C-alpha positions in Angstrom: 2.0 0.0 54.8 5.4 -1.4 55.0 6.8 0.1 51.8 5.4 3.6 52.1 8.5 5.2 51.6 9.3 3.2 48.4 5.9 4.6 46.8 6.9 7.9 47.9 10.3 7.6 46.2 9.0 6.2 42.9 6.3 9.1 43.0 9.0 11.7 43.4 11.0 10.3 40.5 8.3 10.2 38.2 7.4 13.9 39.2 11.1 15.0 38.7 11.1 13.1 35.2 8.0 14.2 33.8 8.7 17.6 32.7 12.6 17.6 32.8 13.2 19.0 29.1 9.8 20.7 28.8 9.7 24.3 28.0 6.1 25.0 29.7 6.5 22.3 32.5 3.9 22.3 35.1 1.8 25.1 33.2 1.2 22.4 30.5 -0.7 20.3 32.8 -3.0 23.4 33.3 -3.2 24.6 29.8 -3.9 21.7 28.2 -7.3 21.0 29.8 -8.4 24.7 29.6 -7.3 25.1 25.8 -9.4 21.9 25.3 -12.3 23.7 27.0 -11.9 26.6 25.1 -12.0 24.9 21.8 -14.8 22.7 22.5 -16.8 25.8 23.6 -16.2 27.7 20.6 -17.1 24.7 18.6 -20.4 23.6 20.2 -21.4 26.9 21.1 -20.9 29.2 18.4 -20.2 26.8 15.3 -23.0 24.3 16.1 -25.2 26.8 17.8 -25.8 24.2 20.4 -27.8 24.7 23.6 -26.1 23.5 26.5 -28.1 21.1 28.9 -28.9 22.4 32.4 -27.7 20.4 35.1 -30.2 18.4 36.9 -29.4 18.8 40.5 -27.2 21.7 40.3 -29.0 24.0 37.7 -25.6 24.5 35.9 -26.0 26.4 32.8 -22.7 27.3 32.0 -21.5 24.9 29.2 -17.6 25.3 29.9 -18.0 24.2 33.5 -20.1 21.5 32.3 -17.7 20.4 30.0 -14.8 20.7 32.1 -16.3 18.8 35.0 -16.4 15.7 32.7 -13.1 16.2 30.8 -10.9 16.2 34.4 -11.8 12.9 35.4 -11.6 11.5 32.1 -8.3 12.6 31.3 -7.2 11.6 34.8 -8.3 8.0 33.9 -7.2 7.9 30.3 -3.6 9.3 31.3 -3.3 7.0 34.3 -3.8 3.9 32.5 -1.5 5.0 29.6 1.3 5.8 31.9 0.8 2.7 34.1 1.4 0.5 31.3 4.6 2.3 30.4 5.8 2.4 33.9 5.2 -1.5 34.1 7.3 -1.9 30.9 9.9 0.8 32.0 10.2 -0.9 35.4 10.8 -4.4 33.8 14.4 -4.6 34.8 13.7 -3.4 38.5 11.1 -6.2 38.9 13.5 -9.0 37.7 16.4 -7.6 40.1 14.3 -6.4 43.4 11.8 -8.1 45.2 9.0 -5.3 46.1 5.2 -4.8 45.7 5.0 -4.5 42.1 1.7 -2.5 42.0 3.6 0.3 43.4 4.9 1.3 39.8 1.4 1.8 39.0 0.3 3.7 42.4 3.2 5.9 41.9 2.1 7.0 38.4 -1.5 7.7 39.6 -0.4 9.5 42.6 1.5 11.7 40.1 -1.3 12.0 37.8 -3.4 13.1 40.7 -0.8 15.8 42.1 -0.6 17.1 38.7 
């Protein structure tokens, strides 16, 4: 709790630099999972003519929502792991020079991924 401001500043730096030179910017973080949902829905429902399973407790029969409910947590986890490794490697010079909780480099990336 003593280094809460450091976590905030690292997360803010990560947010500012993530889409700095991107044309779509923040819209890409919404467009990417929606386009994956659309592509997989077309492939499974129309090309393979698969019958979507009915959700057990919910009774959900809509395949795109069923697919999206699994895709979002999976993407969050996989992108968080991949960018966390890069954050530790990128912050190696900071780790050598300044004494701070090193896990804040990883936490800042996960916080940004959650916000995004």
